[in-house]
Each structure stands twice: as structure tokens, then as C-alpha cells.
N, C-alpha and C positions, 0 to 999 in steps of 0.2 A: 644203577650200575655200581659194582663193587669198587671202592676206592683203590687206586693203584699207587703205591709209594715206592720210590727208589731210595736206597741208602748208599751213599758213595763215600769212599774212604781210601786215601793213599797209604795203604798199609795192608797187613794181613788181618782180615776180619776175625779169624779164630783166635788171635792173640790179643784182641783189644776188648777190654772190659766194657767200655762205654758203648761201642757198636753192638755188642752182644746184648746188653741190657735194653737198648733202644729197640733192637730187632725183636726181642722176646715180648716187649710191650705191644708192639705192632701186631705180631703174629697172634698173641693171646686175644687181641681185640677182634680177630677175624678179618683183618685187612690184608690185602694182597701185597707182598713185599718182594722186590728184586734188589739184590745186593751187588754193588760194583766195588771191587777192591784191587789191590796190587799183590795179592797172595798167590800161592801156588799149591794150596792144599785141596780140600774137598770142594766139589762144585755145587753142593747144596747144603743148606742149613735148615733143619726142621722142615724139609720138603721144599724150601724156597730156593730159587735159582741164584747162584753166585757167578757173576761174570768176572773172570780174572784178567787183568791187564798186565802183560809182561813188560818190564821197564829196565832201562839201564840202571846201574847201581847209583850213579850220581851225575851231577851236571844239569844244566838248564834243559837239556833234551829229555831228561826224565819227566819234568813237569809239563813240557810241551806235548810229549807223547801221551801222557796221562790225560791231559786236557782234550786232545783230539779224539782218543779212543773212548773216553768217558762220554763225550758229547755225542759220538756216533751211537753208542749203546743206549744212551738216554733217549735219543730220537726214535730208536726202534721200540723201546719200552713204552714211550709216551705216557709218563706218569703225571698224575694230577699234583703230586707232592714230591719234593726232593729233600732228603735230609743229608746235609753236608757234614761229614765227620771231621773236617779240618780245613784250614785256610786254603790248602793246595788244591782242594776239590771244589772250592767256591766258584772259580771262574767258569767252569763247565756248566754248573747249575745256573749261574746268573745269566748265561747266554740264552736261556729259554724264557719266553714271555708267557704270561697267564698260567704260571705254575707257582704253587705255594712252596716257598723255600724256607727251610729251617736250617740255620747255621749254628752248628755246635762248636762254639768258641771255647774249647776246653783249656786253652792257654791264651796268654796275651802274646799271640804269635809274632807280632812285630817287635816284641821285646825279648824274644828267646835268647838264651845264652849263646847259641850257635851263631847268632847274627851280630854279637857284640862288637867284633872286630872286622865286620864286613859291611861297611856303610852303603855300598851300592846295592847289595842284596837286601839289606834292611829297608832302604828307600823303595826298592821295587815292590817288596811284599806289603809295605805300608800303602803304597799306591794301589795295589791290587785290592787290598781289604777296603780301602776308602771308596773305590768306585763300585764295589760289589755288595758291601754289607747292607746298604739301604734297599737292595732288592730282596732281602730276606724279611719275611713277615714275622718270624720268631727267631730270636737269638738266645741260645742257651749258654749259660756260664756256670762254672763249677764252684764259684765263691762270690760273695757279695762284692768284694773289692774289685774283681774283674769287671763286673757290671758297671761300677763307677768309672773305671778307666775307659771302657768302651763308649759310655755316654759322653764323657768329656772329649773324647776324640771325634765321635761321629754324630753327636746330637741325639735326637729323639728316636731311639730304636727300641723295639719291643723286647725287653729283657725278661728271661725266666731263669731263676736260680735252680739248677738241677744238680745236686751234689753227686760226687763220684762214689756213691754207696754201692757195695756189692749186693747182689740178690740174696735173699734168705736161702735160696736153693744152693748157694755156694757154701753154706755151713759145712765144714769138713766132717766126714764120718770117721776119720782116723784110721783108714785102711792102709795107708802108706806110712812108713816110719823113716824119718830122715836120718836118725841115728843108725838104724840098721843098714840103710842104703850106703852110708858113709863108713860103716864099720867102726862107729865111735862108742866108747864106754858110756853107760847110762848116766854117769855123773858129769859128763862133759856138757858145758854150757854152750849153746849154739847162738851166735850172733848172725842175724839175717838181714840182707838187703835184697829186696825183690823189685823188679821194674826195669825200665830201659836204662842202659848204662851210658850216662853222659858225664862229662866233666862238670864239677860243681854240685854233684849229688851227695858228697860227703862219704863216699865209699872208702876212700883211703883213710879217712878219720876212723871209721869203724875198724878197719884192718889194724891200724896202729894200736887200738885198744887191746889187741891180743898180747902186746908186750906186758901189760899190767894184769892180765888175767890168764895165767898159764894153763888153767884147766878149761880153756875155751877154744872154740872153732868157728871160723867165719865162713858163712855160706853166701854165695852171690848167685842169685836166681834171676837170670835175664840175659839179654844180649843188647848190643848197640855199638856205636862208633867208638866208645871208650874202652871196649873190651881188651884190645891188644895192649894198650897202655897199662891197664890194671894188671894184666898177666905179667908184663915185664916188671912192673913195680913189685908184685908179689914174689917173683922169683929171687929178688934181691934180699928178701927178708930171711932172717935166721929161722923163723917159724913158718916158712912157706908151706910145710906139710900140713899146717893147720888152717889152710885156706882152700876152699873148694868152689870151683866154677861149675854150675850145673846147667848153664845155658838157658835157652828160651823154653818155656813150658806153655802149652795151650791153656788159655785162661780158665776154662772150666775144671782144670786139674790142679791149679796152682795152690789152692788153700789146703789141699791134702798134704802138701809138703810144708806149707807155712806153719801148720799146727805143731810141727816138730821142733820149732825154734823156741828159745827162751826170751829173746828180746829182738824186736824189729827196729830197724834204723831208718831215719830220714833226716840226716844231718846236712840239709841243703845249704849251699853257700849263696850269698847275695851277689852273684855275678851278673844278674839281670833283674829287671823289674818283674818279669814272669816268675822267676825263682823266689823273689822276696814275697810274692803274694801267693805262693803255691799252697794248694790244699790237695795233695796227691791221694789217689785212690788207695795206695798202700797203707795209709793210716787206718782206714776203715776195714781193709782186708785183714790186717794184723789183728784188729779188734774182734772181728767175726771168728778168727781162728784162736782167740783167747791168748794172743801174744801182746804184751805191753810194748809200747813204742818209746824210743828216745828220739826226739826231733828238735830241729832248730826253733828258737823262740821267736819265730816270725808270726805276725798277727793272726793270719787265718788258721794256721796249725795250732797255735797256742790257744786260741779260743775254743776249738773243739776238744783238744786234748785235756784242757783243764776243766771244761764244763762237764765232760763225760768220764773223767778220770781214766783216760786211755793209756796213760804213761807219764812221762816227764819231758819238759822242754828245757833246753840248755843253750848257751851261746855256741854257735857253730864252730868257733875257733878256740874254745877253752877245753883242753883235754882234762884238766883237773875237775871241771864240772861234769864232764862226760863220765869220768871214772866214778865220781860220787853217785851219779845217776844209775850207772850199772850196778854198783853195790846195793843201792836202795831197791832196785827192781829184783835183783837176785836173792837178796837176803832179808829184806824188810817188808816190801810191798808185795802182796800176793795178787795175782791177776784173775782169780777165779770168777769175779763178777764182770769182767770186761766183755766176755762173749754175751752174757745175758743183756748187758747194756746195749751192745751192738744190735742184737736181735730185736730189741724193743724200740730203738730210736734211729739206728744208722744203717738200715737196709733199703734197697731200691724200692721195695714195695711200699714203704712209708711215704714215698713221694709220687706214687703212681698217678694220683689225681692231677698233680701239677704237670707231669709228663704228658698225660693225655690232653690237657688243656693247651700246652705249648705246641703239640703236634696236631691240634684240631681234630682229635679222634673222639667220637662219642663213647662215653663209658658204658 
């Protein structure tokens, strides 16, 4: 009988790189896939059914409703394997017996910045992860340090390092032009942040650099809970006309915009353990789009950026170092080889064998 796999994620599947890459690996292997998410877009992906769960915007009822509805759908699908795309989906999967569970721990969820000043919520999600994680036969992490943290917390769990590399299929063709879209002169330098908008991601630091580079424009590509605060902040700036918010873009379209930037930013602040150990997918997406990055000098990011010459690392709180890095990337260091390096070493296909092993799918 053909293996039946369910992928469950509390978010919109079409905007999530990790879910799409996992789904493509499963579909390419000829395995049947059902997707459960909290999106509202298309109801199929490459011919595979997507079950959308409609949720309240916030509050505990959001998670309770997702648990109840996801559990009901999973019972109808009756999968032999469940891939859990986040901690919030883990309880529904863990409630089933005799199912192979893969927990994609793409963050140190119990140490997220959003929980830093919410001890009751942090305690609750720590409890949830503790009682559920040992029911997973495979636990995926996006960086070596995350695996160390999880093993220290939960003991002998089966860890697989699966990095947040983009697929080679994402390599941009250059059909869309960011400068034309924004009606910018060709000589304008574009500073880019792409990803979910959260506090502590260094987006304001990137915007502040416009003060020192008058021939520059900041582009913010994404959406999230920090959007309104960033918009209010930007309106106060004398150079507010040099800041563009482009909103959320479906994952498979995003690098066609990324390639139009001159520098990508990931100036994460150490407001949580999860952030200190971050190795975000934007680092590798910038590289595949031939865009050098300026990132915080935290261990995981620094290791990859320096090893593969993807850009420069700086202290998250040193504007002088950030200015120096921008000058180097704009006027001294050329990024022509970054894309070639990414194609050779930093694409999803390079770790396909490891993914198949973690998912227990025959090659």
C-alpha cells in the first residue's frame, strides 16, 4: 500500500519555505501527501489536497481550535506518518498511536522572543513540548546548536540537522525588477529585509542606516505582528519616502524580488535564546539571489557567512560597524560568486538524502 503522509502546520503553507521544501521532497518521491494548515489560499498543491482550518487571530482558543480540527482531519486521513511543522501542531499529532511522527523544530520554541515576558505561556509551551517530543521518532533542527539545546532539555531524541536552504528551483530568473516596481533610479542602493516581522529582528537598525547612505532605499518584504510598529516608526523619519513595505509574498515568488536588492539584512538582537542561535533561511535565500548579507555576529550565522563568504557579520548594536560593512559591500567586496557558492553548497537538494532518511522515505 502506498505510504500516506500528512504535513501539518499552523500557518499558511504557501508562504512557508520549510513546508514547501518538505512537501516537494515527499511528492517527488511518489508518496501520497495531505496538507493541513491555517491558510486561506489554494486548496491544492501539486495536485495534493490542502485542508484549511479557519482560526481566530489570537488567544488560547486559536490553538485549541487548531488542535481539535487538525485531530479530526488526521483521523479521517489516517496517515502512517505525520510531519509536524511547528510546536503548535505537535499535540494533535502526538495524540495518535502507531504513527511515525516527524517534529520539525525549526526554532527553540520555548525560548522564542514573544514568550520572553510571558512566563505562564512559556511554561505552558515548555510543558507541551516536554510531554509530546518523545513521541516523535525524528526531530529536525535547522542548526547544530538547536539540537544540543533540545538534547539537554529532553534527553535522547533522534536529531537530524536539516538546514533552511532554498531549493535550486528558487534561483531567480530576474523577470521582476524591484527598482522598476518602486520607480527608483538605477543608481539607488536597495537595503532589504525579508521574512516575518517581529521585534528584535534588527529592522529598525537597517532603516536607521538610511541616514548615512542618502542614495539608498529600504525595502521590507514580509508581514507580521511588528508591522504596525515599524510603519509608525518609519513615518516619523525625515526620509520616510525612502522606505517601502511590500507585504507578504508567496514563497515561490520571493527571490524574484530579492535579486533586485544590493544588501540583505539579518541584524537579529539577542532578546531570546532562539534568536541568539538563529540561522534564518533568509541568509541562504539572499545568497541564491546573489545578494550579500550583513548579519549579527552570532555563532550559527557567523559560521556559515564566514565559511562561504556570504557577506559580513557585525555587532547587532554597533551602527559604526554596520556603516563600515555597508561601505565594504557596496564599494569594495563584489558578490558575483555568492550565487555560485549557494548553488554548489547551500541548496535544499544538497541535503535531500538526509531529508529522506529523517522522513523514512526510500530514495
